[in-house]
GULUMDO-700418 format. One record per residue (C-alpha): residue number from 1; residue in one letter; y negated, z negated, x negated. Coordinates in steps of 0.2 Angstrom, whole numbers. Example, Ala and Ser with C-alpha at 12.3 -4.5 7.8 and 13.67 -1.06 7.14 Angstrom:
BEGIN
resi:resn:yy:zz:xx
1:A:22:-39:-62 $
2:S:5:-36:-68 $
END
This chain:
BEGIN
resi:resn:yy:zz:xx
1:M:0:0:0 $
2:V:-12:-4:-14 $
3:R:-8:12:-22 $
4:N:-12:21:-6 $
5:I:-29:12:-5 $
6:L:-33:17:-23 $
7:I:-29:35:-19 $
8:A:-39:35:-3 $
9:G:-54:28:-13 $
10:M:-53:41:-26 $
11:I:-54:55:-13 $
12:A:-68:46:-4 $
13:S:-78:44:-20 $
14:G:-77:63:-24 $
15:L:-67:61:-40 $
16:T:-57:76:-47 $
17:L:-43:80:-36 $
18:G:-32:88:-49 $
19:P:-19:79:-59 $
20:R:-21:62:-52 $
21:L:-19:68:-34 $
22:A:-5:79:-39 $
23:A:5:64:-46 $
24:A:5:57:-29 $
25:A:7:73:-20 $
26:G:20:70:-6 $
27:E:24:81:9 $
28:V:14:91:21 $
29:E:21:95:39 $
30:V:13:111:45 $
31:L:13:117:63 $
32:H:10:136:64 $
33:W:15:152:74 $
34:W:17:164:59 $
35:T:34:169:62 $
36:S:35:188:61 $
37:G:40:196:45 $
38:G:23:200:38 $
39:E:16:183:43 $
40:A:30:174:35 $
41:A:28:183:19 $
42:A:10:179:18 $
43:L:14:160:22 $
44:N:26:159:8 $
45:V:11:162:-4 $
46:L:4:145:2 $
47:K:21:137:2 $
48:D:25:142:-16 $
49:D:8:137:-22 $
50:L:9:120:-15 $
51:E:27:117:-21 $
52:S:21:121:-39 $
53:K:9:106:-36 $
54:S:24:95:-31 $
55:V:20:96:-13 $
56:T:35:98:-1 $
57:W:32:109:14 $
58:Q:40:104:30 $
59:D:39:119:41 $
60:M:36:117:60 $
61:P:35:135:67 $
62:V:32:138:85 $
63:A:34:157:90 $
64:G:21:165:100 $
65:G:7:176:93 $
66:G:-8:169:102 $
67:G:-4:151:98 $
68:T:-2:145:116 $
69:E:15:138:113 $
70:A:10:130:97 $
71:M:-4:121:105 $
72:T:8:114:119 $
73:A:19:108:105 $
74:L:4:100:96 $
75:R:-2:91:112 $
76:A:16:83:114 $
77:R:16:77:95 $
78:V:-1:70:96 $
79:T:2:61:113 $
80:A:17:53:105 $
81:G:7:47:90 $
82:N:15:58:77 $
83:A:2:71:73 $
84:P:7:84:60 $
85:T:-2:85:43 $
86:A:-10:102:46 $
87:V:-10:114:61 $
88:Q:-14:132:61 $
89:M:-29:133:74 $
90:L:-42:145:80 $
91:G:-60:143:85 $
92:F:-65:132:99 $
93:D:-47:124:99 $
94:I:-52:116:82 $
95:L:-69:109:90 $
96:D:-60:102:105 $
97:W:-48:92:94 $
98:A:-62:86:83 $
99:K:-72:80:99 $
100:E:-56:70:103 $
101:G:-58:61:86 $
102:A:-40:68:81 $
103:L:-45:76:65 $
104:G:-47:70:47 $
105:N:-61:72:35 $
106:L:-62:85:21 $
107:N:-79:82:14 $
108:A:-73:76:-3 $
109:V:-63:92:-6 $
110:A:-77:103:1 $
111:A:-91:95:-9 $
112:E:-82:96:-25 $
113:E:-77:114:-23 $
114:G:-93:120:-15 $
115:W:-87:126:1 $
116:D:-104:127:9 $
117:D:-109:140:-3 $
118:V:-95:152:-1 $
119:I:-89:151:17 $
120:P:-99:161:30 $
121:T:-110:152:42 $
122:A:-100:159:57 $
123:L:-84:151:50 $
124:Q:-92:135:46 $
125:G:-96:133:64 $
126:F:-78:130:67 $
127:G:-73:122:51 $
128:K:-86:108:53 $
129:H:-90:95:67 $
130:D:-105:84:66 $
131:G:-108:89:49 $
132:N:-90:85:43 $
133:W:-77:97:36 $
134:I:-62:96:47 $
135:S:-52:112:43 $
136:A:-49:124:29 $
137:P:-52:142:34 $
138:V:-38:154:27 $
139:N:-45:171:32 $
140:V:-55:181:43 $
141:H:-46:193:55 $
142:S:-55:207:63 $
143:T:-48:212:80 $
144:N:-56:229:84 $
145:W:-43:239:75 $
146:V:-32:254:79 $
147:W:-16:257:69 $
148:I:-10:275:70 $
149:N:6:282:64 $
150:K:1:296:52 $
151:A:14:309:56 $
152:A:11:306:75 $
153:L:-8:309:72 $
154:D:-5:324:62 $
155:A:6:331:76 $
156:A:-8:327:88 $
157:G:-21:337:78 $
158:G:-24:326:63 $
159:K:-41:319:67 $
160:A:-43:301:69 $
161:P:-53:298:85 $
162:E:-71:292:84 $
163:S:-76:291:102 $
164:W:-68:287:119 $
165:D:-66:305:124 $
166:E:-58:309:107 $
167:L:-46:294:109 $
168:V:-41:300:126 $
169:A:-38:317:119 $
170:V:-27:311:105 $
171:L:-17:300:117 $
172:D:-14:314:129 $
173:R:-8:325:114 $
174:M:4:311:109 $
175:Q:11:310:126 $
176:E:14:329:127 $
177:N:23:327:110 $
178:G:36:316:118 $
179:I:32:299:111 $
180:T:24:283:119 $
181:P:6:285:115 $
182:L:1:267:115 $
183:G:13:254:108 $
184:H:9:238:117 $
185:G:17:221:121 $
186:G:13:215:139 $
187:Q:6:197:135 $
188:A:-10:191:141 $
189:W:-18:188:124 $
190:Q:-13:206:119 $
191:E:-21:214:134 $
192:A:-37:203:131 $
193:T:-37:209:113 $
194:I:-38:227:119 $
195:F:-51:222:132 $
196:D:-62:214:118 $
197:A:-62:231:109 $
198:V:-66:241:125 $
199:V:-80:229:130 $
200:L:-87:231:112 $
201:S:-86:250:113 $
202:L:-98:249:127 $
203:G:-112:242:116 $
204:T:-115:227:105 $
205:D:-128:220:116 $
206:F:-116:221:131 $
207:Y:-103:212:122 $
208:K:-115:198:117 $
209:M:-121:196:134 $
210:S:-105:197:143 $
211:M:-92:188:131 $
212:I:-104:177:121 $
213:D:-118:172:133 $
214:L:-107:174:148 $
215:D:-121:181:158 $
216:P:-117:184:176 $
217:E:-126:200:178 $
218:A:-117:208:163 $
219:L:-100:201:169 $
220:G:-103:209:186 $
221:S:-111:225:180 $
222:E:-106:243:182 $
223:T:-103:243:164 $
224:M:-90:230:166 $
225:K:-82:241:179 $
226:E:-81:255:166 $
227:A:-73:243:154 $
228:F:-59:240:167 $
229:D:-58:258:171 $
230:R:-55:261:153 $
231:M:-41:248:153 $
232:A:-33:256:167 $
233:K:-33:273:158 $
234:L:-25:264:142 $
235:R:-12:257:154 $
236:S:-6:274:158 $
237:Y:-1:277:140 $
238:V:10:262:139 $
239:D:29:263:141 $
240:D:38:255:156 $
241:N:47:241:145 $
242:F:31:233:138 $
243:S:31:217:148 $
244:G:34:202:137 $
245:R:36:212:121 $
246:D:30:203:106 $
247:W:15:211:96 $
248:N:26:214:80 $
249:L:39:223:90 $
250:A:25:235:97 $
251:S:19:237:78 $
252:A:37:242:74 $
253:M:36:255:87 $
254:V:22:263:78 $
255:I:30:260:61 $
256:E:45:269:67 $
257:G:36:283:75 $
258:T:42:280:93 $
259:A:24:275:98 $
260:G:8:284:91 $
261:M:-4:269:90 $
262:Q:-7:251:93 $
263:M:-23:242:97 $
264:M:-22:225:88 $
265:G:-30:214:75 $
266:D:-28:217:56 $
267:W:-13:205:56 $
268:A:-3:221:61 $
269:K:-6:228:44 $
270:G:5:215:37 $
271:E:20:222:47 $
272:F:16:239:40 $
273:L:16:233:23 $
274:N:31:222:25 $
275:A:40:238:31 $
276:G:35:247:14 $
277:K:22:258:22 $
278:T:6:264:13 $
279:P:-11:266:21 $
280:G:-17:284:22 $
281:E:1:290:19 $
282:D:11:282:32 $
283:F:-2:275:44 $
284:V:-21:276:47 $
285:C:-32:261:51 $
286:I:-48:264:61 $
287:R:-60:254:71 $
288:F:-58:256:90 $
289:P:-68:271:94 $
290:G:-86:266:98 $
291:T:-86:250:89 $
292:Q:-90:257:72 $
293:G:-102:245:63 $
294:A:-97:230:73 $
295:V:-84:217:71 $
296:T:-75:205:82 $
297:F:-67:191:72 $
298:N:-56:176:72 $
299:S:-52:165:58 $
300:D:-36:156:55 $
301:Q:-39:139:49 $
302:F:-28:124:45 $
303:A:-35:109:55 $
304:M:-31:93:46 $
305:F:-26:79:57 $
306:A:-30:60:55 $
307:V:-15:54:45 $
308:G:-10:38:36 $
309:D:-17:35:18 $
310:D:0:40:11 $
311:R:-1:57:18 $
312:I:-20:61:13 $
313:P:-17:66:-5 $
314:A:-5:80:0 $
315:Q:-16:85:14 $
316:H:-31:87:2 $
317:L:-21:96:-10 $
318:M:-16:108:4 $
319:A:-35:111:9 $
320:S:-39:114:-10 $
321:A:-25:126:-12 $
322:I:-30:136:4 $
323:M:-48:138:-3 $
324:A:-43:142:-21 $
325:P:-50:160:-25 $
326:K:-33:166:-32 $
327:F:-24:160:-16 $
328:Q:-38:168:-4 $
329:S:-35:185:-13 $
330:A:-16:184:-14 $
331:F:-13:178:4 $
332:N:-25:190:12 $
333:V:-18:205:3 $
334:V:-1:201:11 $
335:K:-8:195:28 $
336:G:-19:210:31 $
337:S:-34:200:34 $
338:V:-49:197:22 $
339:P:-54:181:13 $
340:A:-63:167:21 $
341:R:-74:166:5 $
342:T:-88:178:1 $
343:D:-85:178:-18 $
344:I:-68:186:-18 $
345:S:-66:204:-27 $
346:D:-58:218:-16 $
347:A:-50:225:-32 $
348:D:-32:220:-26 $
349:F:-34:225:-8 $
350:D:-28:242:-1 $
351:D:-40:255:7 $
352:C:-39:246:24 $
353:G:-42:229:16 $
354:K:-57:236:7 $
355:K:-64:243:23 $
356:G:-61:227:32 $
357:M:-71:217:18 $
358:K:-85:230:19 $
359:D:-86:231:38 $
360:L:-87:212:39 $
361:A:-101:210:26 $
362:E:-111:224:34 $
363:A:-108:217:52 $
364:N:-113:200:45 $
365:V:-130:207:38 $
366:N:-133:218:54 $
367:G:-130:204:67 $
368:T:-115:213:74 $
369:L:-102:201:69 $
370:F:-96:192:85 $
371:G:-82:179:89 $
372:S:-68:187:98 $
373:M:-66:181:116 $
374:A:-48:185:116 $
375:H:-45:174:101 $
376:G:-55:159:105 $
377:H:-70:162:95 $
378:A:-83:167:109 $
379:A:-80:154:122 $
380:P:-70:138:125 $
381:A:-52:139:130 $
382:G:-55:137:149 $
383:V:-66:152:149 $
384:K:-54:162:138 $
385:N:-39:158:149 $
386:A:-49:163:165 $
387:L:-53:179:157 $
388:Y:-34:181:152 $
389:D:-29:179:170 $
390:V:-40:193:177 $
391:V:-38:205:163 $
392:T:-19:204:163 $
393:A:-18:204:182 $
394:H:-29:220:182 $
395:F:-18:228:168 $
396:N:-3:225:178 $
397:G:-10:233:194 $
398:A:-14:217:204 $
399:Y:-33:222:205 $
400:D:-42:238:205 $
401:S:-57:239:193 $
402:S:-70:234:206 $
403:T:-60:219:212 $
404:A:-57:214:194 $
405:V:-76:213:191 $
406:E:-78:202:205 $
407:E:-63:191:200 $
408:L:-70:190:182 $
409:V:-87:183:188 $
410:N:-79:170:199 $
411:A:-66:165:186 $
412:V:-79:163:172 $
413:E:-91:153:184 $
414:G:-76:142:189 $
415:A:-71:138:171 $
416:M:-89:133:165 $
END
């Protein structure tokens, strides 16, 4: 017990976290939903790094790409008084747990390593609560990507679409060529991911007003009806067996050439890379047509829960390992995302990674970097879930576009 108090005192006083902390490393129990092939490969980068520092990794994977199932499992653990050391978490979910007083304090690590100077302000909005660091950002994902099978694109004319009309023309040609034009998994978060991009394609001001500001006029506008009309058009390019399909299985359809394209965040690239595919040769990455120059983002962060003194050294070592420049580069090269630090070179990244880093930097400067509604970075969970319900009901034919607009206005109002 005395030893634990001494270690905690070292951390609180901001002393060097290196060898002294490593000597008392211990174990981290990590709850996450990175269970696909590409995700698991990326996560192994962190596991291996921590094990080299004598930190044992106890894995607690909960499958489900949007993290909903993981959050349910987390609630049960915390309610039972047995919180994990660290939990993969997104956006407002982090802040909700912080408001409950459930998260630990990473200020000592952050101060020693200068996190304030290298982590973008938009990410700090979710990594801090009341001025205290509570989580360590692993990456920045952008969600408004389209992943296209190169052979299928060549057979459809070879030109990547840059506008909505061009996108429809390419999808039509893919359909004529006998493949499923749009690989998609019928889950609410996947449909909301496409909806994010569709709304953004109708204007950055419109996205901000409707998804960030939750302006009732924007939510109930003719422009929003156009967004739902476009979603209905995209639905016509999906195969009959899409319901319940995991996102990585939709990626596999594109990788194998049975589908032409997938509209998904840049974590999909990890699946292509894990399958041995090369950007530009086997697949093409583009921004959703009409969203060029803008980025919707989410950031995977590991929220650190309040734990006993004996678990704090390993927890802080994990936070430090996550933010190390070498790890930020190595992890994101494999994962498909871009670093959460602004001082990382793009030298080791492929063409899609370099584009992602460039797009993110430009959007940040130009004021066109927006938190993703679909991934919990635009509004709290209640609003996000209300939008999920309307978007997926419309996508599955329960509402026409006019009804969907009305339902969206009512759902958002009811969730606020």
